PyMOL commands that place a pseudoatom at each C-alpha (Angstrom):
pseudoatom trace, name=CA, resn=MET, resi=1, chain=A, elem=C, hetatm=0, pos=[98.697, 102.802, 136.281]
pseudoatom trace, name=CA, resn=ASN, resi=2, chain=A, elem=C, hetatm=0, pos=[100.317, 100.849, 133.428]
pseudoatom trace, name=CA, resn=LYS, resi=3, chain=A, elem=C, hetatm=0, pos=[101.547, 102.770, 130.432]
pseudoatom trace, name=CA, resn=PRO, resi=4, chain=A, elem=C, hetatm=0, pos=[101.127, 101.554, 126.843]
pseudoatom trace, name=CA, resn=VAL, resi=5, chain=A, elem=C, hetatm=0, pos=[103.699, 99.150, 125.455]
pseudoatom trace, name=CA, resn=HIS, resi=6, chain=A, elem=C, hetatm=0, pos=[105.870, 100.873, 122.865]
pseudoatom trace, name=CA, resn=SER, resi=7, chain=A, elem=C, hetatm=0, pos=[105.322, 99.731, 119.267]
pseudoatom trace, name=CA, resn=ARG, resi=8, chain=A, elem=C, hetatm=0, pos=[109.009, 98.853, 118.956]
pseudoatom trace, name=CA, resn=ASP, resi=9, chain=A, elem=C, hetatm=0, pos=[108.686, 96.389, 121.855]
pseudoatom trace, name=CA, resn=VAL, resi=10, chain=A, elem=C, hetatm=0, pos=[105.550, 94.777, 120.448]
pseudoatom trace, name=CA, resn=THR, resi=11, chain=A, elem=C, hetatm=0, pos=[107.149, 94.426, 117.007]
pseudoatom trace, name=CA, resn=LYS, resi=12, chain=A, elem=C, hetatm=0, pos=[110.326, 92.936, 118.460]
pseudoatom trace, name=CA, resn=ALA, resi=13, chain=A, elem=C, hetatm=0, pos=[108.371, 90.443, 120.594]
pseudoatom trace, name=CA, resn=ALA, resi=14, chain=A, elem=C, hetatm=0, pos=[106.139, 89.321, 117.715]
pseudoatom trace, name=CA, resn=LEU, resi=15, chain=A, elem=C, hetatm=0, pos=[109.075, 88.817, 115.351]
pseudoatom trace, name=CA, resn=GLN, resi=16, chain=A, elem=C, hetatm=0, pos=[110.970, 86.934, 118.041]
pseudoatom trace, name=CA, resn=ARG, resi=17, chain=A, elem=C, hetatm=0, pos=[107.992, 84.599, 118.607]
pseudoatom trace, name=CA, resn=LEU, resi=18, chain=A, elem=C, hetatm=0, pos=[107.938, 83.720, 114.910]
pseudoatom trace, name=CA, resn=LYS, resi=19, chain=A, elem=C, hetatm=0, pos=[111.687, 83.116, 114.921]
pseudoatom trace, name=CA, resn=ASP, resi=20, chain=A, elem=C, hetatm=0, pos=[111.484, 81.007, 118.091]
pseudoatom trace, name=CA, resn=ARG, resi=21, chain=A, elem=C, hetatm=0, pos=[108.819, 78.843, 116.437]
pseudoatom trace, name=CA, resn=GLY, resi=22, chain=A, elem=C, hetatm=0, pos=[110.942, 78.324, 113.329]
pseudoatom trace, name=CA, resn=VAL, resi=23, chain=A, elem=C, hetatm=0, pos=[109.020, 80.635, 110.996]
pseudoatom trace, name=CA, resn=ARG, resi=24, chain=A, elem=C, hetatm=0, pos=[111.156, 82.855, 108.785]
pseudoatom trace, name=CA, resn=ILE, resi=25, chain=A, elem=C, hetatm=0, pos=[109.972, 85.843, 106.784]
pseudoatom trace, name=CA, resn=GLU, resi=26, chain=A, elem=C, hetatm=0, pos=[111.321, 84.065, 103.690]
pseudoatom trace, name=CA, resn=ASP, resi=27, chain=A, elem=C, hetatm=0, pos=[109.085, 81.058, 104.417]
pseudoatom trace, name=CA, resn=ILE, resi=28, chain=A, elem=C, hetatm=0, pos=[106.019, 83.292, 104.334]
pseudoatom trace, name=CA, resn=ALA, resi=29, chain=A, elem=C, hetatm=0, pos=[107.325, 85.189, 101.291]
pseudoatom trace, name=CA, resn=GLU, resi=30, chain=A, elem=C, hetatm=0, pos=[107.575, 81.899, 99.355]
pseudoatom trace, name=CA, resn=ILE, resi=31, chain=A, elem=C, hetatm=0, pos=[103.839, 81.400, 99.866]
pseudoatom trace, name=CA, resn=VAL, resi=32, chain=A, elem=C, hetatm=0, pos=[103.146, 84.974, 98.775]
pseudoatom trace, name=CA, resn=PHE, resi=33, chain=A, elem=C, hetatm=0, pos=[105.222, 84.419, 95.641]
pseudoatom trace, name=CA, resn=GLU, resi=34, chain=A, elem=C, hetatm=0, pos=[103.308, 81.236, 94.819]
pseudoatom trace, name=CA, resn=MET, resi=35, chain=A, elem=C, hetatm=0, pos=[99.988, 83.013, 95.314]
pseudoatom trace, name=CA, resn=GLN, resi=36, chain=A, elem=C, hetatm=0, pos=[100.808, 86.154, 93.303]
pseudoatom trace, name=CA, resn=TYR, resi=37, chain=A, elem=C, hetatm=0, pos=[103.227, 85.100, 90.553]
pseudoatom trace, name=CA, resn=PRO, resi=38, chain=A, elem=C, hetatm=0, pos=[100.456, 83.808, 88.256]
pseudoatom trace, name=CA, resn=TYR, resi=39, chain=A, elem=C, hetatm=0, pos=[99.055, 87.360, 88.209]
pseudoatom trace, name=CA, resn=ASN, resi=40, chain=A, elem=C, hetatm=0, pos=[102.366, 89.235, 88.118]
pseudoatom trace, name=CA, resn=HIS, resi=41, chain=A, elem=C, hetatm=0, pos=[105.270, 87.660, 86.231]
pseudoatom trace, name=CA, resn=ASP, resi=42, chain=A, elem=C, hetatm=0, pos=[107.545, 90.573, 87.166]
pseudoatom trace, name=CA, resn=LEU, resi=43, chain=A, elem=C, hetatm=0, pos=[107.178, 89.694, 90.852]
pseudoatom trace, name=CA, resn=THR, resi=44, chain=A, elem=C, hetatm=0, pos=[110.383, 88.969, 92.754]
pseudoatom trace, name=CA, resn=MET, resi=45, chain=A, elem=C, hetatm=0, pos=[111.068, 87.293, 96.069]
pseudoatom trace, name=CA, resn=ASP, resi=46, chain=A, elem=C, hetatm=0, pos=[112.331, 90.655, 97.323]
pseudoatom trace, name=CA, resn=ASP, resi=47, chain=A, elem=C, hetatm=0, pos=[108.891, 92.138, 96.573]
pseudoatom trace, name=CA, resn=CYS, resi=48, chain=A, elem=C, hetatm=0, pos=[107.296, 89.353, 98.580]
pseudoatom trace, name=CA, resn=ILE, resi=49, chain=A, elem=C, hetatm=0, pos=[109.713, 89.696, 101.484]
pseudoatom trace, name=CA, resn=ASP, resi=50, chain=A, elem=C, hetatm=0, pos=[109.074, 93.439, 101.589]
pseudoatom trace, name=CA, resn=SER, resi=51, chain=A, elem=C, hetatm=0, pos=[105.317, 92.893, 101.618]
pseudoatom trace, name=CA, resn=VAL, resi=52, chain=A, elem=C, hetatm=0, pos=[105.562, 90.359, 104.463]
pseudoatom trace, name=CA, resn=LYS, resi=53, chain=A, elem=C, hetatm=0, pos=[107.719, 92.769, 106.465]
pseudoatom trace, name=CA, resn=ARG, resi=54, chain=A, elem=C, hetatm=0, pos=[105.178, 95.544, 106.002]
pseudoatom trace, name=CA, resn=VAL, resi=55, chain=A, elem=C, hetatm=0, pos=[102.331, 93.303, 107.121]
pseudoatom trace, name=CA, resn=LEU, resi=56, chain=A, elem=C, hetatm=0, pos=[104.342, 92.322, 110.196]
pseudoatom trace, name=CA, resn=LEU, resi=57, chain=A, elem=C, hetatm=0, pos=[104.489, 95.992, 111.204]
pseudoatom trace, name=CA, resn=LYS, resi=58, chain=A, elem=C, hetatm=0, pos=[100.730, 96.080, 111.765]
pseudoatom trace, name=CA, resn=ARG, resi=59, chain=A, elem=C, hetatm=0, pos=[99.715, 95.931, 115.419]
pseudoatom trace, name=CA, resn=GLU, resi=60, chain=A, elem=C, hetatm=0, pos=[96.730, 93.678, 114.781]
pseudoatom trace, name=CA, resn=ILE, resi=61, chain=A, elem=C, hetatm=0, pos=[99.008, 91.102, 113.160]
pseudoatom trace, name=CA, resn=GLN, resi=62, chain=A, elem=C, hetatm=0, pos=[101.517, 91.403, 115.984]
pseudoatom trace, name=CA, resn=HIS, resi=63, chain=A, elem=C, hetatm=0, pos=[98.786, 90.925, 118.578]
pseudoatom trace, name=CA, resn=ALA, resi=64, chain=A, elem=C, hetatm=0, pos=[97.520, 87.826, 116.775]
pseudoatom trace, name=CA, resn=ILE, resi=65, chain=A, elem=C, hetatm=0, pos=[101.056, 86.401, 116.769]
pseudoatom trace, name=CA, resn=LEU, resi=66, chain=A, elem=C, hetatm=0, pos=[101.546, 87.099, 120.470]
pseudoatom trace, name=CA, resn=VAL, resi=67, chain=A, elem=C, hetatm=0, pos=[98.189, 85.626, 121.527]
pseudoatom trace, name=CA, resn=GLY, resi=68, chain=A, elem=C, hetatm=0, pos=[98.350, 82.633, 119.193]
pseudoatom trace, name=CA, resn=VAL, resi=69, chain=A, elem=C, hetatm=0, pos=[101.897, 81.596, 120.019]
pseudoatom trace, name=CA, resn=GLU, resi=70, chain=A, elem=C, hetatm=0, pos=[101.239, 82.035, 123.727]
pseudoatom trace, name=CA, resn=LEU, resi=71, chain=A, elem=C, hetatm=0, pos=[98.221, 79.724, 123.563]
pseudoatom trace, name=CA, resn=ASP, resi=72, chain=A, elem=C, hetatm=0, pos=[100.165, 77.159, 121.510]
pseudoatom trace, name=CA, resn=GLN, resi=73, chain=A, elem=C, hetatm=0, pos=[103.003, 77.231, 124.065]
pseudoatom trace, name=CA, resn=LEU, resi=74, chain=A, elem=C, hetatm=0, pos=[100.625, 76.898, 126.992]
pseudoatom trace, name=CA, resn=ALA, resi=75, chain=A, elem=C, hetatm=0, pos=[99.089, 73.865, 125.289]
pseudoatom trace, name=CA, resn=GLU, resi=76, chain=A, elem=C, hetatm=0, pos=[102.567, 72.353, 124.796]
pseudoatom trace, name=CA, resn=GLU, resi=77, chain=A, elem=C, hetatm=0, pos=[103.242, 72.847, 128.504]
pseudoatom trace, name=CA, resn=LYS, resi=78, chain=A, elem=C, hetatm=0, pos=[99.824, 71.349, 129.333]
pseudoatom trace, name=CA, resn=LYS, resi=79, chain=A, elem=C, hetatm=0, pos=[98.873, 74.536, 131.184]
pseudoatom trace, name=CA, resn=LEU, resi=80, chain=A, elem=C, hetatm=0, pos=[95.401, 75.021, 129.712]
pseudoatom trace, name=CA, resn=SER, resi=81, chain=A, elem=C, hetatm=0, pos=[92.400, 73.736, 131.593]
pseudoatom trace, name=CA, resn=GLU, resi=82, chain=A, elem=C, hetatm=0, pos=[90.343, 70.868, 130.203]
pseudoatom trace, name=CA, resn=PRO, resi=83, chain=A, elem=C, hetatm=0, pos=[88.651, 70.505, 127.844]
pseudoatom trace, name=CA, resn=LEU, resi=84, chain=A, elem=C, hetatm=0, pos=[90.475, 73.436, 126.179]
pseudoatom trace, name=CA, resn=GLN, resi=85, chain=A, elem=C, hetatm=0, pos=[93.835, 71.701, 126.649]
pseudoatom trace, name=CA, resn=SER, resi=86, chain=A, elem=C, hetatm=0, pos=[92.757, 68.670, 124.618]
pseudoatom trace, name=CA, resn=ILE, resi=87, chain=A, elem=C, hetatm=0, pos=[90.951, 70.747, 121.999]
pseudoatom trace, name=CA, resn=VAL, resi=88, chain=A, elem=C, hetatm=0, pos=[93.960, 72.987, 121.304]
pseudoatom trace, name=CA, resn=GLU, resi=89, chain=A, elem=C, hetatm=0, pos=[96.525, 70.209, 121.609]
pseudoatom trace, name=CA, resn=MET, resi=90, chain=A, elem=C, hetatm=0, pos=[94.791, 68.054, 119.005]
pseudoatom trace, name=CA, resn=ASP, resi=91, chain=A, elem=C, hetatm=0, pos=[93.676, 71.021, 116.847]
pseudoatom trace, name=CA, resn=GLU, resi=92, chain=A, elem=C, hetatm=0, pos=[90.138, 69.698, 116.851]
pseudoatom trace, name=CA, resn=GLY, resi=93, chain=A, elem=C, hetatm=0, pos=[88.372, 70.225, 113.536]
pseudoatom trace, name=CA, resn=LEU, resi=94, chain=A, elem=C, hetatm=0, pos=[85.346, 71.969, 115.021]
pseudoatom trace, name=CA, resn=PHE, resi=95, chain=A, elem=C, hetatm=0, pos=[87.505, 74.395, 117.014]
pseudoatom trace, name=CA, resn=GLY, resi=96, chain=A, elem=C, hetatm=0, pos=[87.448, 77.611, 114.995]
pseudoatom trace, name=CA, resn=VAL, resi=97, chain=A, elem=C, hetatm=0, pos=[88.921, 80.128, 117.407]
pseudoatom trace, name=CA, resn=ASP, resi=98, chain=A, elem=C, hetatm=0, pos=[92.331, 79.811, 115.752]
pseudoatom trace, name=CA, resn=GLU, resi=99, chain=A, elem=C, hetatm=0, pos=[90.845, 80.645, 112.344]
pseudoatom trace, name=CA, resn=THR, resi=100, chain=A, elem=C, hetatm=0, pos=[88.739, 83.422, 113.858]
pseudoatom trace, name=CA, resn=ILE, resi=101, chain=A, elem=C, hetatm=0, pos=[91.797, 85.224, 115.242]
pseudoatom trace, name=CA, resn=ALA, resi=102, chain=A, elem=C, hetatm=0, pos=[93.687, 84.804, 111.971]
pseudoatom trace, name=CA, resn=LEU, resi=103, chain=A, elem=C, hetatm=0, pos=[90.714, 85.847, 109.840]
pseudoatom trace, name=CA, resn=GLY, resi=104, chain=A, elem=C, hetatm=0, pos=[90.210, 88.920, 112.017]
pseudoatom trace, name=CA, resn=ALA, resi=105, chain=A, elem=C, hetatm=0, pos=[93.812, 89.865, 111.316]
pseudoatom trace, name=CA, resn=ALA, resi=106, chain=A, elem=C, hetatm=0, pos=[93.149, 89.506, 107.568]
pseudoatom trace, name=CA, resn=LEU, resi=107, chain=A, elem=C, hetatm=0, pos=[90.068, 91.718, 107.469]
pseudoatom trace, name=CA, resn=GLY, resi=108, chain=A, elem=C, hetatm=0, pos=[92.107, 94.918, 107.261]
pseudoatom trace, name=CA, resn=TYR, resi=109, chain=A, elem=C, hetatm=0, pos=[93.527, 93.892, 103.898]
pseudoatom trace, name=CA, resn=GLY, resi=110, chain=A, elem=C, hetatm=0, pos=[90.246, 93.435, 102.054]
pseudoatom trace, name=CA, resn=SER, resi=111, chain=A, elem=C, hetatm=0, pos=[88.447, 90.676, 100.235]
pseudoatom trace, name=CA, resn=ILE, resi=112, chain=A, elem=C, hetatm=0, pos=[91.566, 89.408, 98.445]
pseudoatom trace, name=CA, resn=ALA, resi=113, chain=A, elem=C, hetatm=0, pos=[93.179, 88.730, 101.824]
pseudoatom trace, name=CA, resn=VAL, resi=114, chain=A, elem=C, hetatm=0, pos=[90.053, 87.044, 103.165]
pseudoatom trace, name=CA, resn=THR, resi=115, chain=A, elem=C, hetatm=0, pos=[89.613, 84.712, 100.190]
pseudoatom trace, name=CA, resn=THR, resi=116, chain=A, elem=C, hetatm=0, pos=[93.350, 84.000, 100.027]
pseudoatom trace, name=CA, resn=PHE, resi=117, chain=A, elem=C, hetatm=0, pos=[93.312, 83.155, 103.741]
pseudoatom trace, name=CA, resn=GLY, resi=118, chain=A, elem=C, hetatm=0, pos=[90.493, 80.665, 103.109]
pseudoatom trace, name=CA, resn=HIS, resi=119, chain=A, elem=C, hetatm=0, pos=[92.487, 79.077, 100.295]
pseudoatom trace, name=CA, resn=LEU, resi=120, chain=A, elem=C, hetatm=0, pos=[95.635, 78.825, 102.424]
pseudoatom trace, name=CA, resn=ASP, resi=121, chain=A, elem=C, hetatm=0, pos=[93.710, 77.473, 105.407]
pseudoatom trace, name=CA, resn=LYS, resi=122, chain=A, elem=C, hetatm=0, pos=[92.233, 74.751, 103.228]
pseudoatom trace, name=CA, resn=ASN, resi=123, chain=A, elem=C, hetatm=0, pos=[95.298, 73.864, 101.141]
pseudoatom trace, name=CA, resn=LYS, resi=124, chain=A, elem=C, hetatm=0, pos=[98.101, 74.334, 103.716]
pseudoatom trace, name=CA, resn=ILE, resi=125, chain=A, elem=C, hetatm=0, pos=[100.894, 75.557, 101.416]
pseudoatom trace, name=CA, resn=GLY, resi=126, chain=A, elem=C, hetatm=0, pos=[104.588, 75.640, 102.385]
pseudoatom trace, name=CA, resn=ILE, resi=127, chain=A, elem=C, hetatm=0, pos=[105.443, 76.425, 106.006]
pseudoatom trace, name=CA, resn=ILE, resi=128, chain=A, elem=C, hetatm=0, pos=[101.719, 76.356, 106.838]
pseudoatom trace, name=CA, resn=ARG, resi=129, chain=A, elem=C, hetatm=0, pos=[101.645, 72.627, 106.017]
pseudoatom trace, name=CA, resn=GLU, resi=130, chain=A, elem=C, hetatm=0, pos=[104.797, 72.035, 108.069]
pseudoatom trace, name=CA, resn=LEU, resi=131, chain=A, elem=C, hetatm=0, pos=[103.276, 73.780, 111.086]
pseudoatom trace, name=CA, resn=ASP, resi=132, chain=A, elem=C, hetatm=0, pos=[99.933, 72.029, 110.663]
pseudoatom trace, name=CA, resn=THR, resi=133, chain=A, elem=C, hetatm=0, pos=[101.411, 68.528, 110.484]
pseudoatom trace, name=CA, resn=LYS, resi=134, chain=A, elem=C, hetatm=0, pos=[104.025, 68.679, 113.247]
pseudoatom trace, name=CA, resn=LYS, resi=135, chain=A, elem=C, hetatm=0, pos=[102.848, 65.778, 115.343]
pseudoatom trace, name=CA, resn=GLY, resi=136, chain=A, elem=C, hetatm=0, pos=[104.743, 65.392, 118.598]
pseudoatom trace, name=CA, resn=ASN, resi=137, chain=A, elem=C, hetatm=0, pos=[106.986, 68.385, 117.824]
pseudoatom trace, name=CA, resn=GLY, resi=138, chain=A, elem=C, hetatm=0, pos=[104.949, 71.156, 119.361]
pseudoatom trace, name=CA, resn=VAL, resi=139, chain=A, elem=C, hetatm=0, pos=[101.496, 72.599, 119.115]
pseudoatom trace, name=CA, resn=HIS, resi=140, chain=A, elem=C, hetatm=0, pos=[100.850, 75.028, 116.255]
pseudoatom trace, name=CA, resn=THR, resi=141, chain=A, elem=C, hetatm=0, pos=[97.058, 75.183, 116.347]
pseudoatom trace, name=CA, resn=PHE, resi=142, chain=A, elem=C, hetatm=0, pos=[97.083, 78.971, 116.202]
pseudoatom trace, name=CA, resn=LEU, resi=143, chain=A, elem=C, hetatm=0, pos=[100.397, 79.626, 114.453]
pseudoatom trace, name=CA, resn=ASP, resi=144, chain=A, elem=C, hetatm=0, pos=[99.613, 77.845, 111.189]
pseudoatom trace, name=CA, resn=ASP, resi=145, chain=A, elem=C, hetatm=0, pos=[96.506, 80.022, 110.733]
pseudoatom trace, name=CA, resn=ILE, resi=146, chain=A, elem=C, hetatm=0, pos=[98.324, 83.205, 111.726]
pseudoatom trace, name=CA, resn=VAL, resi=147, chain=A, elem=C, hetatm=0, pos=[101.049, 82.493, 109.174]
pseudoatom trace, name=CA, resn=ALA, resi=148, chain=A, elem=C, hetatm=0, pos=[98.302, 81.925, 106.572]
pseudoatom trace, name=CA, resn=SER, resi=149, chain=A, elem=C, hetatm=0, pos=[96.842, 85.304, 107.515]
pseudoatom trace, name=CA, resn=ILE, resi=150, chain=A, elem=C, hetatm=0, pos=[100.209, 87.048, 107.178]
pseudoatom trace, name=CA, resn=ALA, resi=151, chain=A, elem=C, hetatm=0, pos=[100.751, 85.460, 103.752]
pseudoatom trace, name=CA, resn=ALA, resi=152, chain=A, elem=C, hetatm=0, pos=[97.226, 86.346, 102.653]
pseudoatom trace, name=CA, resn=ASN, resi=153, chain=A, elem=C, hetatm=0, pos=[97.679, 89.950, 103.749]
pseudoatom trace, name=CA, resn=ALA, resi=154, chain=A, elem=C, hetatm=0, pos=[101.041, 90.255, 102.008]
pseudoatom trace, name=CA, resn=SER, resi=155, chain=A, elem=C, hetatm=0, pos=[99.483, 88.782, 98.850]
pseudoatom trace, name=CA, resn=SER, resi=156, chain=A, elem=C, hetatm=0, pos=[96.660, 91.294, 98.983]
pseudoatom trace, name=CA, resn=ARG, resi=157, chain=A, elem=C, hetatm=0, pos=[99.145, 94.163, 99.412]
pseudoatom trace, name=CA, resn=ILE, resi=158, chain=A, elem=C, hetatm=0, pos=[100.992, 93.024, 96.301]
pseudoatom trace, name=CA, resn=ALA, resi=159, chain=A, elem=C, hetatm=0, pos=[97.795, 92.692, 94.272]
pseudoatom trace, name=CA, resn=HIS, resi=160, chain=A, elem=C, hetatm=0, pos=[96.694, 96.202, 95.180]
pseudoatom trace, name=CA, resn=THR, resi=161, chain=A, elem=C, hetatm=0, pos=[100.163, 97.669, 94.689]
pseudoatom trace, name=CA, resn=GLN, resi=162, chain=A, elem=C, hetatm=0, pos=[100.390, 96.003, 91.270]
pseudoatom trace, name=CA, resn=ARG, resi=163, chain=A, elem=C, hetatm=0, pos=[97.149, 97.644, 90.206]
pseudoatom trace, name=CA, resn=ASP, resi=164, chain=A, elem=C, hetatm=0, pos=[98.390, 101.048, 91.359]
pseudoatom trace, name=CA, resn=MET, resi=165, chain=A, elem=C, hetatm=0, pos=[101.621, 100.529, 89.407]
pseudoatom trace, name=CA, resn=GLU, resi=166, chain=A, elem=C, hetatm=0, pos=[99.686, 99.525, 86.280]
pseudoatom trace, name=CA, resn=GLU, resi=167, chain=A, elem=C, hetatm=0, pos=[97.629, 102.685, 86.572]
pseudoatom trace, name=CA, resn=ASN, resi=168, chain=A, elem=C, hetatm=0, pos=[100.753, 104.712, 87.394]
pseudoatom trace, name=CA, resn=ILE, resi=169, chain=A, elem=C, hetatm=0, pos=[99.268, 105.950, 90.667]
pseudoatom trace, name=CA, resn=SER, resi=170, chain=A, elem=C, hetatm=0, pos=[101.673, 107.032, 93.400]
pseudoatom trace, name=CA, resn=GLU, resi=171, chain=A, elem=C, hetatm=0, pos=[100.904, 107.538, 97.062]
pseudoatom trace, name=CA, resn=GLU, resi=172, chain=A, elem=C, hetatm=0, pos=[101.216, 111.273, 96.433]
pseudoatom trace, name=CA, resn=ASP, resi=173, chain=A, elem=C, hetatm=0, pos=[98.640, 111.022, 93.630]
pseudoatom trace, name=CA, resn=LYS, resi=174, chain=A, elem=C, hetatm=0, pos=[96.240, 109.171, 95.917]
pseudoatom trace, name=CA, resn=LEU, resi=175, chain=A, elem=C, hetatm=0, pos=[96.463, 111.877, 98.557]
pseudoatom trace, name=CA, resn=LYS, resi=176, chain=A, elem=C, hetatm=0, pos=[96.100, 114.608, 95.953]
pseudoatom trace, name=CA, resn=PHE, resi=177, chain=A, elem=C, hetatm=0, pos=[93.032, 112.878, 94.511]
pseudoatom trace, name=CA, resn=GLU, resi=178, chain=A, elem=C, hetatm=0, pos=[91.487, 112.560, 97.953]
pseudoatom trace, name=CA, resn=ASP, resi=179, chain=A, elem=C, hetatm=0, pos=[92.098, 116.224, 98.726]
pseudoatom trace, name=CA, resn=GLU, resi=180, chain=A, elem=C, hetatm=0, pos=[90.770, 117.541, 95.424]
pseudoatom trace, name=CA, resn=GLU, resi=181, chain=A, elem=C, hetatm=0, pos=[88.000, 115.149, 94.519]
pseudoatom trace, name=CA, resn=LEU, resi=182, chain=A, elem=C, hetatm=0, pos=[86.615, 113.734, 97.712]
pseudoatom trace, name=CA, resn=ILE, resi=183, chain=A, elem=C, hetatm=0, pos=[87.124, 116.418, 100.312]
pseudoatom trace, name=CA, resn=GLY, resi=184, chain=A, elem=C, hetatm=0, pos=[87.115, 119.604, 98.201]
for i in range(1, 184): cmd.bond("trace and resi %d" % i, "trace and resi %d" % (i + 1))
show_as sticks, trace
zoom trace
């Protein structure tokens, strides 16, 4: 019987897939900065990088990266059966499985992540645009949407963290509140 894959191995593999495809954490953080700076003028690139890193620690995100990149690579190698090969290779407009995987990965970060994902999917900002428009240089049908999901999730994290900071609420306070008010 197979044993579960250790989280460390899944994390390492997902991060390596991004690196192999030319996506850097800083590329995603630039999108996060662009999305959140209008709402938080104290925001730094380091804040955005940290938020992206935290999102990348989530298994659901890692799984989306692994599945999406694998399908993109199989399409590059022409190893998918038809008509799926042609659909993925050309990133057909009516093919929504790529967005479905990426949107599913955004659901854990709330409505801000979902609406931000929709915006990024439509407007193709930064590295997302580069991945989406690489004609003849690889297939990124899934990866562009997964990167949009990561950026949307990191943006949502920052928005929620900013609100907690404005209200001076720490993680310890949240737990204390839950214990006293909700459970007690």
